[in-house]
MDTraj code that builds the backbone (N, CA, C; nanometers):
import mdtraj as md
import numpy as np

residues = "UNK UNK UNK UNK UNK UNK UNK UNK UNK UNK UNK UNK UNK UNK UNK UNK UNK UNK UNK UNK UNK UNK UNK UNK UNK UNK UNK UNK UNK UNK UNK UNK UNK UNK UNK UNK UNK UNK UNK UNK UNK UNK UNK UNK UNK UNK UNK UNK UNK UNK UNK UNK UNK UNK UNK UNK UNK UNK UNK UNK UNK UNK UNK UNK UNK UNK UNK UNK UNK UNK UNK UNK UNK UNK UNK UNK UNK UNK UNK UNK UNK UNK UNK UNK UNK UNK UNK UNK UNK UNK UNK UNK UNK UNK UNK UNK UNK UNK UNK UNK UNK UNK UNK UNK UNK UNK UNK UNK UNK UNK UNK UNK UNK UNK UNK UNK UNK UNK UNK UNK UNK UNK UNK UNK UNK UNK UNK UNK UNK UNK UNK UNK UNK UNK UNK UNK UNK UNK UNK UNK UNK UNK UNK".split()
xyz = np.array([
    [21.1821, 12.8676, 4.5688],
    [21.1659, 12.8841, 4.4280],
    [21.2005, 12.7548, 4.3572],
    [21.2970, 12.6916, 4.4063],
    [21.3345, 12.5650, 4.3448],
    [21.2214, 12.4642, 4.3529],
    [21.1502, 12.4616, 4.4613],
    [21.0418, 12.3661, 4.4729],
    [20.9281, 12.3996, 4.3782],
    [20.9040, 12.5295, 4.3580],
    [20.8021, 12.5685, 4.2624],
    [20.8420, 12.5295, 4.1220],
    [20.9631, 12.5480, 4.0885],
    [21.0117, 12.5149, 3.9546],
    [21.0053, 12.3645, 3.9321],
    [21.0451, 12.2921, 4.0300],
    [21.0442, 12.1461, 4.0168],
    [20.9011, 12.0977, 4.0106],
    [20.8136, 12.1504, 4.0948],
    [20.6755, 12.1048, 4.0926],
    [20.6069, 12.1475, 3.9640],
    [20.6367, 12.2651, 3.9105],
    [20.5781, 12.3095, 3.7820],
    [20.6273, 12.2242, 3.6672],
    [20.7557, 12.1950, 3.6676],
    [20.8124, 12.1077, 3.5643],
    [20.7546, 11.9681, 3.5729],
    [20.7356, 11.9185, 3.6940],
    [20.6762, 11.7869, 3.7127],
    [20.5323, 11.7866, 3.6648],
    [20.4588, 11.8954, 3.6916],
    [20.3196, 11.9032, 3.6475],
    [20.3127, 11.9073, 3.4958],
    [20.4042, 11.9810, 3.4347],
    [20.4051, 11.9900, 3.2874],
    [20.4380, 11.8551, 3.2250],
    [20.5382, 11.7906, 3.2810],
    [20.5741, 11.6583, 3.2286],
    [20.4593, 11.5579, 3.2474],
    [20.3943, 11.5685, 3.3644],
    [20.2830, 11.4786, 3.3892],
    [20.1694, 11.5026, 3.2904],
    [20.1399, 11.6267, 3.2634],
    [20.0327, 11.6609, 3.1693],
    [20.0671, 11.6130, 3.0290],
    [20.1910, 11.6337, 2.9885],
    [20.2329, 11.5878, 2.8555],
    [20.2297, 11.4360, 2.8475],
    [20.2742, 11.3710, 2.9511],
    [20.2762, 11.2235, 2.9520],
    [20.1371, 11.1647, 2.9479],
    [20.0457, 11.2226, 3.0269],
    [19.9101, 11.1663, 3.0290],
    [19.8381, 11.1931, 2.8983],
    [19.8609, 11.3077, 2.8349],
    [19.7967, 11.3342, 2.7055],
    [19.8571, 11.2455, 2.5967],
    [19.9845, 11.2158, 2.6053],
    [20.0479, 11.1269, 2.5070],
    [19.9940, 10.9849, 2.5220],
    [19.9742, 10.9413, 2.6481],
    [19.9170, 10.8090, 2.6698],
    [19.7732, 10.8014, 2.6201],
    [19.6975, 10.9064, 2.6448],
    [19.5585, 10.9084, 2.5989],
    [19.5543, 10.9074, 2.4475],
    [19.6400, 10.9810, 2.3829],
    [19.6452, 10.9831, 2.2372],
    [19.6885, 10.8481, 2.1826],
    [19.7831, 10.7852, 2.2493],
    [19.8303, 10.6537, 2.2043],
    [19.7186, 10.5498, 2.2147],
    [19.6390, 10.5552, 2.3231],
    [19.5296, 10.4594, 2.3375],
    [19.4237, 10.4791, 2.2302],
    [19.3943, 10.6068, 2.1982],
    [19.2928, 10.6353, 2.0960],
    [19.3404, 10.5886, 1.9604],
    [19.4656, 10.6151, 1.9251],
    [19.5154, 10.5754, 1.7948],
    [19.5293, 10.4240, 1.7850],
    [19.5675, 10.3607, 1.8956],
    [19.5836, 10.2154, 1.8874],
    [19.4476, 10.1486, 1.8719],
    [19.3437, 10.1978, 1.9333],
    [19.2100, 10.1404, 1.9197],
    [19.1570, 10.1677, 1.7800],
    [19.1778, 10.2868, 1.7292],
    [19.1244, 10.3219, 1.5979],
    [19.2021, 10.2532, 1.4864],
    [19.3325, 10.2353, 1.5024],
    [19.4134, 10.1786, 1.3959],
    [19.4044, 10.0270, 1.3921],
    [19.3855, 9.9606, 1.5047],
    [19.3812, 9.8154, 1.5090],
    [19.2349, 9.7700, 1.5108],
    [19.1916, 9.6988, 1.4083],
    [19.0523, 9.6530, 1.4074],
    [19.0326, 9.5417, 1.5099],
    [18.9095, 9.5233, 1.5471],
    [18.8781, 9.4175, 1.6433],
    [18.9111, 9.2824, 1.5796],
    [18.9655, 9.1928, 1.6561],
    [19.0015, 9.0623, 1.5981],
    [18.8757, 8.9869, 1.5531],
    [18.8861, 8.9286, 1.4369],
    [18.7738, 8.8495, 1.3847],
    [18.7937, 8.7039, 1.4238],
    [18.6851, 8.6330, 1.4460],
    [18.7016, 8.4923, 1.4819],
    [18.7602, 8.4148, 1.3631],
    [18.8379, 8.3124, 1.3916],
    [18.8982, 8.2369, 1.2815],
    [18.7891, 8.1678, 1.1980],
    [18.8145, 8.1611, 1.0711],
    [18.7185, 8.0995, 0.9806],
    [18.7134, 7.9485, 1.0058],
    [18.5936, 7.8971, 1.0091],
    [18.5788, 7.7518, 1.0261],
    [18.5517, 7.6906, 0.8897],
    [18.6096, 7.5770, 0.8694],
    [18.5918, 7.5092, 0.7409],
    [18.4487, 7.4579, 0.7305],
    [18.3926, 7.4700, 0.6106],
    [18.2577, 7.4197, 0.5871],
    [18.2604, 7.2678, 0.5929],
    [18.1627, 7.2071, 0.6561],
    [18.1632, 7.0612, 0.6631],
    [18.1441, 7.0011, 0.5238],
    [18.2126, 6.8915, 0.5002],
    [18.2013, 6.8247, 0.3716],
    [18.0793, 6.7334, 0.3752],
    [17.9831, 6.7547, 0.2870],
    [17.8654, 6.6675, 0.2892],
    [17.9022, 6.5275, 0.2392],
    [17.8352, 6.4287, 0.2921],
    [17.8589, 6.2925, 0.2468],
    [17.8093, 6.2781, 0.1039],
    [17.8806, 6.2031, 0.0218],
    [17.8329, 6.1859, -0.1146],
    [17.7019, 6.1080, -0.1132],
    [17.6156, 6.1439, -0.2032],
    [17.4868, 6.0759, -0.2108],
    [17.4760, 6.0027, -0.3428],
    [17.4002, 5.8971, -0.3419],
    [17.3754, 5.8189, -0.4618],
    [17.2397, 5.8579, -0.5181],
    [17.2234, 5.8476, -0.6470],
    [17.0906, 5.8737, -0.7029],
    [16.9887, 5.7804, -0.6390],
    [16.8682, 5.8288, -0.6216],
    [16.7649, 5.7611, -0.5458],
    [16.7427, 5.6146, -0.5724],
    [16.7326, 5.5717, -0.6963],
    [16.6927, 5.4353, -0.7237],
    [16.8037, 5.3328, -0.7235],
    [16.9291, 5.3747, -0.7228],
    [17.0395, 5.2800, -0.7370],
    [17.0464, 5.1839, -0.6196],
    [17.0329, 5.2339, -0.4994],
    [17.0427, 5.1474, -0.3816],
    [16.9293, 5.0449, -0.3821],
    [16.8076, 5.0907, -0.4074],
    [16.6940, 4.9975, -0.4100],
    [16.7070, 4.8967, -0.5224],
    [16.7538, 4.9396, -0.6389],
    [16.7722, 4.8466, -0.7508],
    [16.8751, 4.7388, -0.7165],
    [16.9846, 4.7786, -0.6508],
    [17.0876, 4.6812, -0.6129],
    [17.0337, 4.5818, -0.5108],
    [16.9582, 4.6306, -0.4142],
    [16.9009, 4.5420, -0.3133],
    [16.8014, 4.4456, -0.3772],
    [16.7173, 4.4972, -0.4660],
    [16.6191, 4.4104, -0.5319],
    [16.6864, 4.3074, -0.6215],
    [16.7927, 4.3454, -0.6912],
    [16.8629, 4.2506, -0.7778],
    [16.9262, 4.1395, -0.6954],
    [16.9921, 4.1755, -0.5857],
    [17.0526, 4.0750, -0.4989],
    [16.9455, 3.9867, -0.4354],
    [16.8374, 4.0482, -0.3943],
    [16.7271, 3.9714, -0.3375],
    [16.6685, 3.8745, -0.4379],
    [16.6595, 3.9162, -0.5653],
    [16.6080, 3.8278, -0.6697],
    [16.6974, 3.7068, -0.6914],
    [16.8281, 3.7262, -0.6846],
    [16.9217, 3.6140, -0.7017],
    [16.9058, 3.5143, -0.5876],
    [16.8983, 3.5656, -0.4661],
    [16.8835, 3.4778, -0.3498],
    [16.7490, 3.4064, -0.3538],
    [16.6435, 3.4796, -0.3872],
    [16.5105, 3.4180, -0.3946],
    [16.5069, 3.3070, -0.4976],
    [16.5673, 3.3320, -0.6139],
    [16.5665, 3.2299, -0.7194],
    [16.6429, 3.1065, -0.6765],
    [16.7538, 3.1245, -0.6072],
    [16.8340, 3.0102, -0.5640],
    [16.7587, 2.9237, -0.4639],
    [16.6713, 2.9851, -0.3854],
    [16.5945, 2.9097, -0.2864],
    [16.4511, 2.8818, -0.3313],
    [16.4186, 2.9145, -0.4567],
    [16.2872, 2.8832, -0.5090],
    [16.1765, 2.9755, -0.4630],
    [16.2097, 3.0947, -0.4195],
    [16.1078, 3.1873, -0.3724],
    [16.0703, 3.2905, -0.4755],
    [16.1318, 3.2896, -0.5923],
    [16.1033, 3.3868, -0.6966],
    [15.9907, 3.3332, -0.7843],
    [15.8943, 3.4165, -0.8142],
    [15.7801, 3.3723, -0.8945],
    [15.8182, 3.3404, -1.0380],
    [15.9108, 3.4164, -1.0959],
    [15.9404, 3.4039, -1.2387],
    [16.0640, 3.3210, -1.2701],
    [16.1320, 3.2690, -1.1689],
    [16.2550, 3.1935, -1.1933],
    [16.2683, 3.0804, -1.0927],
    [16.3191, 2.9668, -1.1396],
    [16.3460, 2.8527, -1.0515],
    [16.4779, 2.7894, -1.0907],
    [16.5541, 2.7491, -0.9899],
    [16.6818, 2.6832, -1.0095],
    [16.6777, 2.5542, -0.9294],
    [16.7016, 2.4424, -0.9973],
    [16.6968, 2.3168, -0.9250],
    [16.7351, 2.1988, -1.0115],
    [16.7089, 2.0787, -0.9596],
    [16.7419, 1.9534, -1.0262],
    [16.6139, 1.8914, -1.0809],
    [16.6208, 1.8453, -1.2036],
    [16.5046, 1.7830, -1.2669],
    [16.4800, 1.6473, -1.2009],
    [16.3581, 1.6297, -1.1466],
    [16.3215, 1.5006, -1.0866],
    [16.2249, 1.4236, -1.1766],
    [16.1580, 1.4944, -1.2679],
    [16.0645, 1.4302, -1.3595],
    [16.0613, 1.5126, -1.4868],
    [16.0666, 1.4445, -1.6016],
    [16.0553, 1.5138, -1.7299],
    [15.9934, 1.4198, -1.8319],
    [15.8793, 1.4596, -1.8852],
    [15.8132, 1.3816, -1.9877],
    [15.7309, 1.4774, -2.0739],
    [15.7645, 1.4860, -2.2028],
    [15.6898, 1.5709, -2.2959],
    [15.7004, 1.7181, -2.2599],
    [15.5862, 1.7749, -2.2208],
    [15.5818, 1.9173, -2.1871],
    [15.5680, 1.9409, -2.0362],
    [15.5901, 1.8377, -1.9573],
    [15.5807, 1.8507, -1.8119],
    [15.7143, 1.8169, -1.7464],
    [15.7460, 1.8931, -1.6430],
    [15.8715, 1.8739, -1.5715],
    [15.8477, 1.9072, -1.4249],
    [15.9281, 1.8464, -1.3386],
    [15.9256, 1.8800, -1.1967],
    [16.0678, 1.9071, -1.1519],
    [16.0838, 2.0145, -1.0723],
    [16.2157, 2.0523, -1.0192],
    [16.2186, 2.0323, -0.8684],
    [16.3319, 1.9840, -0.8207],
    [16.3588, 1.9837, -0.6770],
    [16.4536, 2.0997, -0.6515],
    [16.4070, 2.1952, -0.5713],
    [16.4852, 2.3151, -0.5424],
    [16.5460, 2.3039, -0.4033],
    [16.6111, 2.4106, -0.3605],
    [16.6701, 2.4155, -0.2265],
    [16.5631, 2.3914, -0.1209],
    [16.6050, 2.3451, -0.0068],
    [16.5184, 2.3217, 0.1081],
    [16.4084, 2.2196, 0.0784],
    [16.4379, 2.1238, -0.0145],
    [16.3456, 2.0162, -0.0513],
    [16.2084, 2.0672, -0.0962],
    [16.2088, 2.1752, -0.1713],
    [16.0849, 2.2282, -0.2285],
    [16.0766, 2.1817, -0.3737],
    [15.9561, 2.1548, -0.4188],
    [15.9334, 2.1080, -0.5555],
    [15.8451, 2.2077, -0.6286],
    [15.8654, 2.2138, -0.7614],
    [15.7833, 2.3030, -0.8435],
    [15.7534, 2.2370, -0.9767],
    [15.6287, 2.2464, -1.0173],
    [15.5876, 2.1932, -1.1467],
    [15.6201, 2.2958, -1.2549],
    [15.6756, 2.2462, -1.3667],
    [15.7143, 2.3313, -1.4790],
    [15.6392, 2.2825, -1.6023],
    [15.5831, 2.3772, -1.6778],
    [15.5132, 2.3441, -1.8017],
    [15.5885, 2.4053, -1.9188],
    [15.6275, 2.3218, -2.0155],
    [15.6945, 2.3699, -2.1355],
    [15.5899, 2.3935, -2.2443],
    [15.6259, 2.4700, -2.3453],
    [15.5393, 2.4926, -2.4617],
    [15.6270, 2.4918, -2.5850],
    [15.5676, 2.5011, -2.7008],
    [15.6445, 2.4926, -2.8264],
    [15.7497, 2.6022, -2.8390],
    [15.7317, 2.7151, -2.7747],
    [15.8277, 2.8258, -2.7840],
    [15.9328, 2.8256, -2.6753],
    [15.9348, 2.7264, -2.5885],
    [16.0343, 2.7219, -2.4809],
    [16.1744, 2.7042, -2.5395],
    [16.2650, 2.7918, -2.5029],
    [16.4030, 2.7872, -2.5517],
    [16.4854, 2.7060, -2.4525],
    [16.5582, 2.6049, -2.5032],
    [16.6449, 2.5235, -2.4189],
    [16.7890, 2.5482, -2.4613],
    [16.8708, 2.5929, -2.3649],
    [17.0134, 2.6165, -2.3900],
    [17.0947, 2.5176, -2.3098],
    [17.1950, 2.4530, -2.3627],
    [17.2449, 2.4688, -2.4990],
    [17.1440, 2.4144, -2.6004],
    [17.1458, 2.4781, -2.7133],
    [17.0497, 2.4467, -2.8186],
    [17.0631, 2.2996, -2.8606],
    [16.9489, 2.2313, -2.8709],
    [16.9471, 2.0925, -2.9138],
    [16.9703, 1.9920, -2.8025],
    [16.9907, 2.0382, -2.6804],
    [17.0166, 1.9476, -2.5685],
    [16.8857, 1.8815, -2.5251],
    [16.8893, 1.7536, -2.4942],
    [16.7738, 1.6820, -2.4404],
    [16.7866, 1.6771, -2.2887],
    [16.6854, 1.7272, -2.2216],
    [16.6877, 1.7329, -2.0759],
    [16.6642, 1.5930, -2.0190],
    [16.7401, 1.5587, -1.9150],
    [16.7295, 1.4291, -1.8476],
    [16.7063, 1.4512, -1.6995],
    [16.6517, 1.3511, -1.6336],
    [16.6380, 1.3581, -1.4885],
    [16.7777, 1.3684, -1.4265],
    [16.7898, 1.4525, -1.3265],
    [16.9187, 1.4740, -1.2613],
    [16.9923, 1.5964, -1.3116],
    [16.9496, 1.6563, -1.4245],
    [17.0129, 1.7780, -1.4753],
    [16.9793, 1.8959, -1.3842],
    [17.0766, 1.9837, -1.3655],
    [17.0527, 2.1083, -1.2926],
    [17.0173, 2.2149, -1.3948],
    [16.9018, 2.2791, -1.3746],
    [16.8522, 2.3755, -1.4725],
    [16.8121, 2.5054, -1.4036],
    [16.8200, 2.6122, -1.4813],
    [16.7721, 2.7441, -1.4405],
    [16.6577, 2.7775, -1.5355],
    [16.5388, 2.7936, -1.4828],
    [16.4195, 2.8128, -1.5659],
    [16.3598, 2.9497, -1.5365],
    [16.3249, 3.0201, -1.6441],
    [16.2571, 3.1496, -1.6327],
    [16.1294, 3.1435, -1.7137],
    [16.0258, 3.2041, -1.6589],
    [15.8989, 3.1999, -1.7287],
    [15.7913, 3.2789, -1.6581],
    [15.6654, 3.2390, -1.6845],
    [15.5492, 3.3086, -1.6318],
    [15.4886, 3.2261, -1.5182],
    [15.4703, 3.2863, -1.4007],
    [15.4124, 3.2115, -1.2893],
    [15.2627, 3.1879, -1.3108],
    [15.2134, 3.0762, -1.2590],
    [15.0722, 3.0416, -1.2674],
    [15.0103, 3.0496, -1.1285],
    [14.8793, 3.0591, -1.1238],
    [14.8108, 3.0749, -0.9953],
    [14.8263, 2.9523, -0.9056],
    [14.8519, 2.8339, -0.9650],
    [14.8688, 2.7131, -0.8837],
    [15.0124, 2.6963, -0.8315],
    [15.1015, 2.7933, -0.8589],
    [15.2393, 2.7868, -0.8127],
    [15.3347, 2.7288, -0.9154],
    [15.2817, 2.6770, -1.0259],
    [15.3681, 2.6220, -1.1306],
    [15.4246, 2.7359, -1.2149],
    [15.5108, 2.6974, -1.3080],
    [15.5788, 2.7966, -1.3919],
    [15.5694, 2.7538, -1.5373],
    [15.5200, 2.8428, -1.6241],
    [15.5222, 2.8191, -1.7685],
    [15.6584, 2.8642, -1.8186],
    [15.7411, 2.7681, -1.8599],
    [15.8804, 2.7965, -1.8936],
    [15.8923, 2.8643, -2.0296],
    [15.9645, 2.9748, -2.0325],
    [15.9978, 3.0422, -2.1578],
    [16.1425, 3.0123, -2.1960],
    [16.2299, 2.9949, -2.0968],
    [16.3708, 2.9674, -2.1235],
    [16.4251, 2.8717, -2.0172],
    [16.4966, 2.7708, -2.0635],
    [16.5607, 2.6747, -1.9736],
    [16.7091, 2.6720, -2.0067],
    [16.7923, 2.6945, -1.9057],
    [16.9371, 2.6880, -1.9234],
    [16.9862, 2.5696, -1.8408],
    [17.0477, 2.4717, -1.9101],
    [17.1012, 2.3542, -1.8430],
    [17.2403, 2.3910, -1.7923],
    [17.2634, 2.3751, -1.6627],
    [17.3910, 2.4116, -1.6016],
    [17.4942, 2.3020, -1.6257],
    [17.6162, 2.3410, -1.6561],
    [17.7270, 2.2461, -1.6706],
    [17.7330, 2.1776, -1.8063],
    [17.6575, 2.2221, -1.9024],
    [17.6630, 2.1620, -2.0362],
    [17.6759, 2.2701, -2.1405],
])
top = md.Topology()
chain = top.add_chain()
for i, resn in enumerate(residues, 1):
    res = top.add_residue(resn, chain, resSeq=i)
    for name in ("N", "CA", "C"):
        top.add_atom(name, md.element.get_by_symbol(name[0]), res)
traj = md.Trajectory(xyz[None], top)
């Protein structure tokens, strides 16, 4: 009889224990949500510049370099090698020469200055088909 009592008690305890474990597993699954993956930070986009700014800066720098070496159509920087009346010749970088034509409206800065051979000048004007330049403005450097 003792063995029956012990085995019955063991069976009851086993049944209660297994049902408690099953209930615990169900409640733990239902109560705990599935883990979500950690949030990833959105990548920071590189700042962008408005479309024309980069090209404008490159063209402006290119224009300065071209003018210094005599490659710009509308501007020349160099030393006066010949000047008489309305005709002038400039010696630019890399031993290049350019004919300059003045007209009655050509502005010479500083105002009232008389241009001489050997002066360094910056000339802006209208390019001609023969490669010469009709000067609209002449700035004498260093005066």
